[in-house]
N, C-alpha and C positions, 0 to 999 in steps of 0.2 A: 375468366376468359372462355372456358369450355362452354359454359351455359350461354354466353353471348353468341358464340359461333353457332351453337345449336339453334338458337332463336333466329339467327340470320339465315340459316339453311331453310328453316320452316317458312321464312318470308322471302325466299330468293326471287320469286316472281315479282316482288314489289320493289326490288333494288335495281338501281341503274348500274351500268358497267363500271363507273368510277367507284361506287361503293363496294362492289364485288372485288375489284382490284385492291382496294384499301384493306379489306378483310383478309385477302390472300397474302398480301405483303406483311400484315401484322402476324399472321400465322407463320409465315416463313421466318420472320425475325425471331419469333418465340422458339421455333424448332431449332434454329441456328444457335440460340442461346443455350437451349437444353443440350444439344450435341456438344457444344464447347464445354459445358459443365461436366458431362460424362467423360469427355476426353481428358479432362484435367485431374481426375481422381485416380487413385491407385487400384481400385477394384475393377474387375471386368464385369460388363453388363451385356446380356443378350436379350433382346425382345423378340419373342417368337409367337406365331399364331397357334391355334388349337391343333394344327397338323405338324407343329414344330418346324415350320418354315420360317427362317430368320427374317425379321423385319429390320433389325438393326443390331450391330455388335460394335462396341468401341475397340480402339486399337490395342488396349491392354490385354484383352481377352486371350489372344493366341500365345501370350507370354506366360499365362498361368496354367493352361491345360494343353495337352497334345492336340493341336488344331492346325489345319492347313491355313497358311497366310494368304489372304485375298485382299485386293484393294477395296472391295465392297462385298459384304455378305448378303446384301438384300436379295430376297427371293430364293436363297439357297437352302436346301433341306439340312437340318442340323446334323443328321447322321452321315451326310456326305463329307462334312468337314471336320467333325469332332471324332478323333480316332481312339479315344480311350473307352473301351467297352464298359468299364465299371461306372464311369461318370454318365455315359449315355444311357445305360440301363437304369441308373438311379433317376435321371430326369424323366425318361420315358414312363417308368413305373408310377411316377407321381403326377402325370398329366393325363393319363388314360384311364377312364372309368373309375376315378376316385372322387371322394368328396373334395370340395374346394377348400384347401388349407395350405399353409406354408410348411414346406419340408426342407430339412437341411442335413447335410452329412459332410464328413471330412475325408479327403483323399490325399494320398502321399505319392509324389512323383520324384524320380531320380533326375536331378538337374546337374550334369557334370559329376563332380565328386560330392555334391551336397544333396540332401533330401529336402524337398519343399512340400509343405502341407497346405492344401487349399480347401477352404470351406465352400461348398456349393449349396446355395439356397434357391429354392424354386418358389416364386411368388405368383399366385394366380391373380388375374386382373379382369374384372368385368367392367366394360365401359358404360354400361347402363342402357345402351341403344338396343341391345338384344340380350335376353336372359340366357340364350343358348350359346352366345359367342363369348369365349373366354380366351384371352391372350395370356402369355406367361413371361415374367421377367426372371431371368436366371442370373444370379449374382455370384461372382467368383471373388473370394477374399483370401489373400495370402495370410495364413495364421501361424506360419512357421515360428517367427520370433515371439509371438504372443504365447504359443504353447511352450516354447523353451523357457520363457520368463516365468510362466506359471509352474513349470516343473522345478525350476530353481527355487521358487518361493516355497513349494511344497517340501522340497528337500531341506531347506533352511528351517521351516517350521518343525519338520520331523526331527531334525538334529536337536533343536532347542527342547522339544518335548522329551526326547530320549535322555538328554542331560538332566532335565528336571526329574524324570522318572527314575534314572539311575541313582540320583541323590536320595529319592524317596525310598528306593529299595534298600540302599545302604543304611538308612535310618531305621527302616522296618526290621531288618534282620539283626540289628544290634541287640534288641531285647531278648529274643529267643536264644541267641548265641550266649548272651550273658547268663541267662537262666540255666542253660545246659552246662556252662562252665561251673557255675556255683554248685549244681547238684552232682556233678562229677567229683568235685572237691569233697562234698559232704559224703558221697559214697566211698571215696578213698579213705577219708578219716574214720568212717564207721568200720571199714574193713581193718584198718590199722589198729583201731581200738579193740576190736573183738577177735582179730586174727583170722576170723572166718565169718561168712554171712550166709544165712539161708535166703531162699528166694523171697520169703515173706519179709525178711529184714530189709532186703534191697528193693522191694517192690515199689515203695513210695517214691524212691529216686528214679527208678526205671520208668514209672508211669509219667513222671514229669518230663523225662527225656523224650518219651514217645509223643507226648502232647506238643512239645516244642519242635520236634522234627516234622510233625504233621503241619504245624503252623508255618514253618519255613517252606515246606512244599507248597502250601496254599499261596504264599507270597510270590513264589517263583511262577506258579501256574497263572496267577492273576497278571503278573508282569508280562509274561509271554503273550497272553491274550490281548493285553492293552497295546503292546508295541507292534504286533504282527500287522502287516498290511490288511486292510479290509477289502475283501474281494467283492466289490459292488458291481452288480449287473444292472445298469440303469436302463430303463425303458419307460415308455409313456404308460402311466397307470392312473387309475381313478382313486384319489386319496379318500373319498367318501367310503368306498368299498373296504379299504384297509382300516379305516376308523371303526366301521361296523364290526369287522372281524376282531379287532383288539377289544372293543367294548363288550362284545358277546363273550369273549374269553375271560375277562377279569370281573365281570359283573357278579357272578355267583360268589366268588371269594370276597368281594367288597361287601355284598349284602350280608355275608356271614359275619363280617366284622362290624356290622351296623352302619356301614357307609353307603350313602345313596349316590348312584352314578347318574349324572345328567348328560344328555347328548344335545348340544345346541348348534349343530352344523347343518347346513342345508342339504337337500337330497342330491343336488348336483353342484359340482365345482369344476374348474378347468382341470384337464389332465396334467399331471406333473411327471417330470423325468426323475424317477426314483427307483431304488431297489427295495422291493416290498419287504424282504426279510430284514434288511438293515434298519429300515424305518420302524418296522414292527418292534424290533429289539429296543430301539431308542424310546419309543412310546411306552413299552412295558417297564423299562428302567425308571422313567419319570413317574409313571403311575404307582410303581412300587414305593418310590420315595414319598409320594403324596400320601399313600396309605399309611406308611410308617409315621408320618408327621401328624396324623389325626388321632387324637386320644378319645376313646370311648365311641363317639359317633360324629358324623359330619357328612360333607358332600364333596364329590370330585366331579368337576364339570369339564367335559371334553367338547371343545368348540373348534370351528374353522370358519374363515371368511376371506374374501378377496380384499386386499389392501394395496391399492395402486398396482404395481407390476408383480405383486407377490400373493401367494396364498399363505395365510398365517394360521397354524394349528396351535391351539392353546389348551393347556391342562391346568385348571385352577382348583386349588383345594382350600379347605377351611381348617388347616392344621395349625401347628404352633408357630409357623413362620421361621424365617432365617434372620439372625441378627445382622445388622448392617455391616459390621466389621468382618463377617464371614462371607458375605456375598461375593467379594472380590477373589475368594480363594476356592469357591466350590468346584471350579473346573480343573483345579490343580490335582495331579495324581497323588493318591494316598491321603488327600485331605478329607476327613469325615468327622461328623459330630455324633455318629451312631456307634455304640459299643458293638464290636463284631463286624462293623462295616469295613469294606476294603478301600473305600474312597476312590474307586475307579469307575463307578456307574456313570456319573456325569462326564467324566473324561472321555469315555467311549461314545456317549451321546454327542459331545462336541466334535469328536473325530468323524463320526458318521455324517453330521450336518456339513462339515467342511468338504467331505467327499462329494456332497450333493450341491456344492456352491451355494449353500444356504447359510443361515445364521441361527443362533439361539440366544434368547434374552430371558432373564429371570428377574421378576419383581416380587418383593416379599415384605410383609409387615408383621412384626412379632405379635403373636396373639390373635392375628386375623387370618393369615394364610399366605400361600405362595401361588404365583402364576408363572408358568413356563411357556414361552412362545417359540415355536419352531417356524422359521421363515423360509419358504421355498419360492424361488423365482418361477414365474409362469413362462413356459416356452412360447416363442414368438408365434407359432402356428395356432396355439390355443388362444393367444391374445387376439389374433385376427378373427377367430370364430366368435369370440365374445363381442368384439366390435360390431360384427355383422348382425348378431342377435339384438344388440342394443339399438342399432340403427334401423332395425326392422326389415333388413334385407333377407 
């Protein structure tokens, strides 16, 4: 319809009054239908020009943010009616002198005795008639219940994880406690037998007690590390920069073990909302597992690509692989196939990915190798930038 109207405008001098009236009536019906649609939904919508003068706002809008209620907002400056300085500052900062991209943030308001959280999203819009003219759509979404449900789910998952880990700790401490009990009994019997013991006589028992105490301490330290909340500080980052840093760090050690590191990710990828330190830790844990799985020599391939609405980072090794019956247990706390392993490495990785609203997948063939895929959602603003690049705008 938009292209039809544009063509009609170009040929306006060739149209008679009846045809012009028909076009205007058609446009009017379309506008009425669009307005009815916007009035029927629960989200607030504000359409503003480049000076943030309101062109349209639906009736839900003033129920979501502190805003003067008017019969019509058409032609009114946004800062004259929107009274929350934080929301206004966020919108203003993202429409003046910035690259054209989608921005979003959440704001909390006191509504009676309840707190309401509203997500504010700013969408730039170019109508194509002028490269310099940009309008803005401001969307207001009540995410209070969504955030509460998400928090409940996280607490439920955390409780289930804690229960599993507590059972794992109970299982892990049984062996060192049993060993300590046995060697205390042996020490007692040796003393009763000889009526006195020199340090050298008791040393073998004491050494075992020292080892088991150290083992118990390691179990507790690992447990506390695995259960404490991860303090993620998420911001828009370039995953390719992070991959370069991780590869540069591990490559000398891998080369020393006869392992070739391959990098198969492009120079540029969409920005991701991540915590650099947490994702770096996850990648290093996976690469360490891959290195331990390779006997003598082999390769580790670090790749990344866009897959639909996600960026997928993959770590592929040519190691011994994981048996099918073990694949379902690798994320369980304290499950390990390595002697001396804590069994918490992939548990921590899983936890980090969940904090990033991402996912982790593992595919393995015994004797061939393992591929671990970390799946990150692409932020909406980065998606828009991709679409504009692909469409040639």
